[in-house]
C-alpha positions as CSV (number, residue, x, y, z in Angstrom):
1,M,15.7,-17.8,6.8
2,R,17.3,-16.8,3.5
3,Q,20.4,-14.8,2.7
4,A,19.5,-11.2,2.0
5,Q,20.7,-8.8,-0.6
6,Y,21.2,-5.0,-0.6
7,F,24.0,-4.5,2.1
8,E,27.5,-3.2,2.4
9,P,30.1,-5.0,4.6
10,L,31.9,-2.9,7.2
11,E,34.7,-3.6,9.6
12,H,34.4,-6.1,12.5
13,Q,31.7,-8.0,10.5
14,K,29.2,-5.1,10.8
15,L,26.9,-4.6,7.8
16,R,25.2,-1.5,6.5
17,C,21.8,-2.4,5.1
18,Q,21.1,-0.6,1.7
19,L,17.5,-1.6,1.3
20,C,15.9,1.6,2.5
21,P,17.0,5.1,3.4
22,R,17.3,4.2,7.1
23,A,20.7,2.6,6.3
24,C,20.9,0.5,9.5
25,V,24.4,-0.5,10.6
26,I,23.8,-4.0,12.0
27,K,26.3,-5.7,14.3
28,P,26.7,-9.6,14.4
29,G,23.9,-11.2,16.2
30,Q,21.6,-8.1,15.9
31,V,18.7,-7.2,13.6
32,G,17.9,-4.0,11.8
33,F,15.3,-1.5,12.8
34,C,12.7,-3.4,10.7
35,Q,13.2,-6.7,12.6
36,N,13.3,-8.6,9.4
37,R,17.1,-8.4,8.5
38,E,19.6,-10.1,10.7
39,N,23.4,-10.2,10.8
40,R,24.7,-13.7,11.3
41,G,28.5,-13.9,11.3
42,G,28.9,-11.0,8.9
43,Q,26.2,-12.1,6.5
44,L,22.8,-10.5,6.2
45,Y,19.8,-12.8,6.3
46,L,16.1,-12.2,5.8
47,N,14.7,-13.9,9.0
48,S,11.1,-13.7,7.8
49,Y,11.6,-15.5,4.5
50,G,8.7,-18.0,4.0
51,L,6.8,-16.7,7.1
52,S,3.6,-14.7,7.4
53,S,1.6,-13.2,10.2
54,G,-1.6,-14.7,8.6
55,F,-3.6,-14.9,5.5
56,Q,-7.0,-13.2,4.7
57,L,-9.3,-13.0,1.8
58,D,-10.3,-9.4,1.3
59,P,-12.2,-7.3,-1.2
60,I,-9.7,-5.3,-3.3
61,E,-11.3,-2.0,-2.2
62,K,-10.0,-2.7,1.3
63,K,-6.3,-2.1,0.2
64,P,-7.6,0.5,-0.9
65,L,-7.6,0.0,-4.7
66,N,-10.8,1.3,-6.3
67,H,-9.6,1.1,-9.9
68,F,-8.0,-2.4,-10.0
69,Y,-10.6,-4.9,-10.9
70,P,-13.3,-3.6,-8.6
71,G,-15.2,-6.1,-6.5
72,S,-12.5,-8.8,-7.0
73,A,-11.1,-10.9,-4.1
74,V,-7.5,-10.5,-3.0
75,L,-5.5,-12.9,-0.8
76,S,-3.6,-10.7,1.7
77,L,-0.6,-11.4,3.9
78,G,2.3,-9.7,5.6
79,T,5.1,-10.4,8.1
80,I,6.0,-8.3,11.2
81,G,8.0,-5.1,11.6
82,C,8.3,-1.9,9.7
83,N,11.1,0.5,8.5
84,L,9.2,3.6,9.7
85,S,8.1,4.4,13.2
86,C,4.8,6.2,12.7
87,K,3.3,7.3,16.1
88,F,-0.2,7.1,14.6
89,C,0.2,3.5,13.2
90,Q,-3.2,1.9,12.7
91,N,-1.7,-1.6,12.5
92,W,0.9,-1.4,15.2
93,G,0.1,-4.8,16.6
94,I,1.9,-6.3,13.6
95,S,4.3,-3.5,12.5
96,K,5.7,-3.1,16.0
97,E,5.9,-6.8,16.9
98,K,9.3,-8.1,17.6
99,H,8.7,-11.8,18.1
100,W,7.5,-14.5,15.6
101,D,6.5,-17.2,18.1
102,H,2.8,-16.8,18.0
103,L,2.5,-15.2,14.5
104,A,4.6,-17.2,12.1
105,R,2.7,-19.1,9.3
106,P,5.0,-20.8,6.9
107,V,4.3,-20.6,3.1
108,T,6.3,-21.0,-0.1
109,P,5.7,-18.6,-3.1
110,E,4.3,-21.5,-5.1
111,Q,1.9,-22.5,-2.2
112,L,0.7,-18.9,-2.0
113,A,0.0,-18.6,-5.7
114,Q,-2.0,-21.9,-5.6
115,A,-3.9,-20.9,-2.5
116,A,-5.0,-17.7,-4.3
117,I,-6.3,-19.7,-7.2
118,E,-8.2,-22.1,-5.0
119,A,-9.7,-19.2,-3.0
120,G,-10.9,-17.5,-6.1
121,A,-8.7,-14.5,-5.6
122,R,-7.7,-12.5,-8.7
123,S,-4.7,-11.1,-6.9
124,V,-2.4,-11.4,-3.9
125,A,-1.7,-8.4,-1.7
126,L,1.5,-7.8,0.3
127,T,0.1,-5.6,3.0
128,Y,-0.6,-5.2,6.8
129,N,3.1,-4.2,7.3
130,D,5.4,-2.9,4.6
131,P,6.7,-5.4,2.0
132,V,9.8,-3.4,1.5
133,I,11.4,-4.9,4.6
134,Y,11.0,-8.5,3.3
135,A,11.9,-7.5,-0.3
136,E,13.6,-10.8,-1.3
137,F,10.5,-12.8,-0.2
138,A,8.2,-10.3,-1.9
139,I,10.1,-10.5,-5.2
140,D,9.9,-14.3,-5.2
141,L,6.2,-14.3,-4.3
142,A,5.5,-11.9,-7.1
143,A,7.4,-13.9,-9.6
144,A,5.6,-17.2,-8.6
145,C,2.2,-15.5,-8.7
146,R,2.8,-14.0,-12.1
147,A,3.9,-17.4,-13.5
148,A,0.6,-18.8,-12.2
149,G,-1.5,-16.1,-13.7
150,V,-2.2,-14.3,-10.4
151,E,-1.8,-10.5,-10.1
152,V,0.2,-9.0,-7.3
153,V,-0.4,-5.7,-5.5
154,L,1.7,-4.0,-2.9
155,V,0.5,-1.7,-0.1
156,T,3.6,0.3,1.0
157,A,4.9,3.5,2.4
158,G,7.4,3.6,-0.5
159,Y,10.4,4.0,1.7
160,V,12.9,2.1,-0.4
161,N,16.2,2.8,-2.2
162,E,16.5,2.9,-6.0
163,E,18.2,-0.4,-6.7
164,P,15.8,-2.7,-4.7
165,R,12.9,-0.6,-5.7
166,E,13.2,-1.7,-9.4
167,A,13.4,-5.4,-8.4
168,L,10.6,-5.1,-5.9
169,F,8.0,-3.7,-8.4
170,K,9.2,-5.8,-11.4
171,D,6.3,-8.3,-11.3
172,V,3.8,-6.1,-9.5
173,S,0.6,-5.1,-11.2
174,A,-0.7,-2.4,-8.8
175,A,0.3,-0.5,-5.7
176,N,-1.2,1.7,-3.1
177,V,1.5,4.0,-1.7
178,D,1.1,6.1,1.5
179,L,1.8,9.7,1.1
180,K,1.6,10.5,4.7
181,A,2.0,14.3,4.5
182,F,3.6,16.8,2.2
183,D,5.9,18.1,4.9
184,D,9.4,16.7,5.7
185,H,9.1,17.8,9.3
186,F,6.0,15.7,9.7
187,Y,7.8,12.6,8.3
188,H,10.8,13.2,10.6
189,R,8.8,14.0,13.7
190,L,6.0,11.4,13.5
191,C,7.3,8.7,11.2
192,G,11.1,8.6,11.8
193,G,11.7,9.1,8.0
194,R,11.9,11.6,5.2
195,L,9.5,12.7,2.5
196,S,11.8,12.8,-0.5
197,P,12.3,9.0,-0.9
198,V,8.6,8.5,-0.9
199,K,8.1,11.1,-3.6
200,E,10.9,9.5,-5.6
201,T,9.1,6.1,-5.4
202,L,5.8,7.6,-6.5
203,V,7.4,9.4,-9.5
204,Y,9.2,6.2,-10.4
205,L,6.0,4.2,-10.4
206,A,4.0,6.8,-12.3
207,Q,6.5,7.7,-14.9
208,E,8.8,4.6,-15.4
209,T,6.6,1.6,-14.8
210,K,3.2,0.1,-15.9
211,V,2.2,-0.5,-12.2
212,W,-1.3,0.8,-11.6
213,L,-0.8,3.4,-8.8
214,E,-3.2,4.7,-6.1
215,V,-2.2,7.0,-3.2
216,T,-3.5,7.1,0.4
217,T,-3.1,9.9,3.0
218,L,-4.3,9.2,6.5
219,L,-5.7,12.6,7.5
220,I,-4.9,13.7,11.1
221,E,-6.5,16.9,12.2
222,G,-4.0,19.5,13.4
223,E,-1.1,17.6,11.9
224,N,-1.4,17.2,8.1
225,D,-4.8,18.7,7.3
226,D,-3.7,22.3,6.6
227,P,-5.5,23.4,3.4
228,A,-2.4,25.0,1.9
229,E,-0.4,21.7,2.5
230,L,-3.2,19.6,1.0
231,E,-3.4,21.9,-2.0
232,A,0.3,21.7,-2.6
233,M,0.2,17.9,-2.3
234,A,-2.7,17.6,-4.7
235,Q,-1.1,19.9,-7.2
236,W,2.1,18.0,-7.0
237,M,0.3,14.7,-7.6
238,V,-1.4,16.2,-10.7
239,E,1.9,17.5,-12.1
240,A,4.2,14.6,-11.1
241,L,2.0,11.6,-11.1
242,G,-0.9,12.6,-13.4
243,P,-4.6,13.5,-12.7
244,Q,-5.6,9.9,-13.3
245,V,-4.0,8.6,-10.1
246,P,-6.7,8.0,-7.4
247,W,-6.2,9.7,-4.0
248,H,-7.7,8.1,-0.9
249,I,-8.0,10.3,2.1
250,S,-8.7,8.2,5.2
251,A,-9.8,9.1,8.7
252,F,-7.4,8.7,11.6
253,H,-8.7,7.0,14.7
254,P,-6.8,7.3,18.0
255,D,-4.2,4.5,18.2
256,H,-0.6,3.5,19.2
257,Q,1.2,6.6,20.5
258,M,-1.6,9.1,19.6
259,L,-4.4,7.8,21.7
260,G,-5.3,11.2,23.0
261,H,-5.6,12.7,19.5
262,P,-9.2,13.2,18.1
263,R,-10.7,11.0,15.4
264,T,-10.8,12.7,12.0
265,G,-14.2,14.1,11.3
266,L,-16.1,13.7,8.0
267,E,-16.1,17.4,7.4
268,S,-12.3,17.5,7.4
269,L,-12.2,14.5,5.0
270,D,-14.7,16.0,2.6
271,R,-12.8,19.4,2.7
272,A,-9.6,17.6,1.7
273,R,-11.5,15.7,-1.0
274,Q,-12.8,18.9,-2.5
275,I,-9.2,20.4,-2.5
276,G,-8.0,17.3,-4.5
277,L,-10.8,17.6,-7.0
278,E,-10.3,21.4,-7.4
279,A,-6.6,20.8,-8.0
280,G,-7.5,18.6,-11.0
281,L,-7.4,15.0,-9.7
282,H,-10.1,13.0,-11.4
283,Y,-10.7,10.5,-8.6
284,V,-10.6,11.4,-4.9
285,Y,-12.1,9.1,-2.2
286,T,-12.7,9.2,1.5
287,G,-11.9,6.2,3.7
288,N,-12.5,4.8,7.2
289,V,-15.9,6.5,7.4
290,Y,-19.4,5.9,5.9
291,H,-19.6,8.4,3.1
292,P,-21.3,7.1,-0.1
293,E,-20.3,10.1,-2.2
294,G,-16.7,9.6,-1.1
295,D,-16.9,6.0,-2.1
296,A,-18.3,6.7,-5.6
297,T,-16.4,6.7,-8.9
298,H,-17.4,9.3,-11.4
299,C,-16.5,9.6,-15.1
300,P,-13.8,12.2,-15.6
301,R,-15.6,13.7,-18.6
302,C,-19.3,13.7,-18.0
303,S,-19.2,13.3,-14.2
304,G,-21.7,10.4,-14.5
305,L,-21.8,7.9,-11.7
306,V,-20.0,4.8,-13.0
307,I,-19.3,2.8,-9.7
308,Q,-21.6,3.2,-6.7
309,R,-20.3,1.6,-3.5
310,D,-21.4,0.9,0.0
311,R,-18.1,0.7,1.7
312,Y,-16.6,-2.5,0.2
313,Q,-19.7,-3.6,-1.7
314,I,-20.5,-2.5,-5.3
315,L,-24.1,-1.5,-5.8
316,S,-23.9,-0.2,-9.4
317,Y,-21.4,-0.7,-12.2
318,Q,-21.8,1.4,-15.3
319,L,-18.5,0.6,-17.1
320,G,-18.4,-1.1,-20.5
321,P,-15.7,-3.4,-21.8
322,G,-12.3,-1.8,-21.3
323,G,-13.5,0.5,-18.6
324,Y,-15.5,2.9,-20.8
325,C,-18.2,5.1,-19.2
326,R,-21.7,3.8,-20.3
327,H,-23.0,7.4,-20.1
328,C,-20.7,9.1,-22.5
329,G,-18.1,6.5,-23.7
330,A,-15.1,8.2,-22.1
331,Q,-12.2,6.1,-20.7
332,V,-12.2,5.7,-17.0
333,H,-8.6,5.1,-15.8
334,G,-7.6,1.8,-14.2
335,H,-7.9,-1.9,-14.8
336,F,-11.5,-3.1,-15.2
337,A,-13.3,-6.3,-16.0
338,D,-16.6,-6.3,-18.0
339,Q,-18.4,-7.0,-14.7
340,P,-17.4,-6.3,-11.1
341,G,-16.0,-9.2,-9.1
342,G,-18.1,-11.1,-6.6
343,A,-15.9,-10.8,-3.5
344,S,-17.6,-10.8,-0.1
345,P,-17.4,-7.4,1.5
346,V,-16.5,-9.2,4.7
347,P,-12.9,-10.3,5.1
348,R,-12.3,-14.1,5.7
349,R,-9.3,-15.8,7.2
350,V,-7.6,-18.4,5.0
351,D,-5.6,-21.4,6.1
352,I,-2.6,-22.4,4.0
C-alpha cells in the first residue's frame, strides 16, 4: 500500500481520480473502477504497490514487440484489474479479478531489476493487465530497472491522462499500445472508453518521446474488420505515427463476454495486413495464428527477408550491426543487436 498521486479532493472526503479519462469519484472505503486505487479517509492509495499477479520469462515477441531486440528474454509481470471493460478481453482472469488473496506476489523495484539480471532478461515488461492503473509502482519499477541497466517495456491500452502519461513513460524504452478499433462507438460500446485519449497517447509516444512504439489491433470479425475502417486506421498511423511503426493484427478467440462470437480467420487477418501494407506501413504482422509470412520482417527498401520467425522462434536473422539489411544495406527501423537473443520460445514461470 502506497499513497497515490493524480487525484482531486472533493467534499465529504470523496476523491476524483485524475489518472485516466474514466475520472472515478471514489468515496471513503471504496476503490476505483480499476480496483487498484483506494480511498482511505480522504487520501488515495495504490493498494497494489509492491504486489504482482506473478512473474514469467517470455520471448520479447510475445508482447508483441518484433523490433525491440528480437529473440531476447523479457521478465513479465502485472497486477489485477483494468481501467477499461472490454467485453472481448483475452486476459480477463487477471484484468477482471477483484481479490488479491490467491494472486499477490510481493516484490520491490530493486528486487525485480536484480531478478531480471539473474534470469538473463534484457528487459522487464509490465503487461497482462494495464500498467496505467498502477502508475506509481510502474514509475518506480522503471526507474530502478534503468538504474540497473535493464530496459523496461509497457504493454498498454494507452488510456491515460496527459500529466501521468509523461511520468509513466519517462524511463520506458519500448511500448506496445492497443489500438482496438478506429471507431469511437466501438470503444464506448465494447470497451467502456473512448478512442481519442488512445490516439493522443500514440501521437505523444511517436512524436514527443524516444520510446520505441509498436501497435496491436485485436481483429474481431463483424466488429472492427470493415475494410474502410482498417484503411482509415492504417492511413492515420502512417500520417500521425510514421510508416516505421509496426502494426500487429491479432486473431480474436471467443472469450469473456463474447463466447458466442466466431474466432477470427486467417483470411481476415491477411486482408487487414495487406490493407496496412498498401497504406504505406513498412511492417505489418499477424498474431495468434500460425502464419509464417505474417511473422516475417522484410526490408522496407528491397523487401528482402531480414528476420524469419516460427511464432516466437527466430529461424534466420539477416541484419548487420545497427539493424542494417544484409541484402541492400538499408536501415530497418527498431532496436537490434548484432545477433538475435537466445530466449526460449516457451514461457517459463519465475519465482522472486
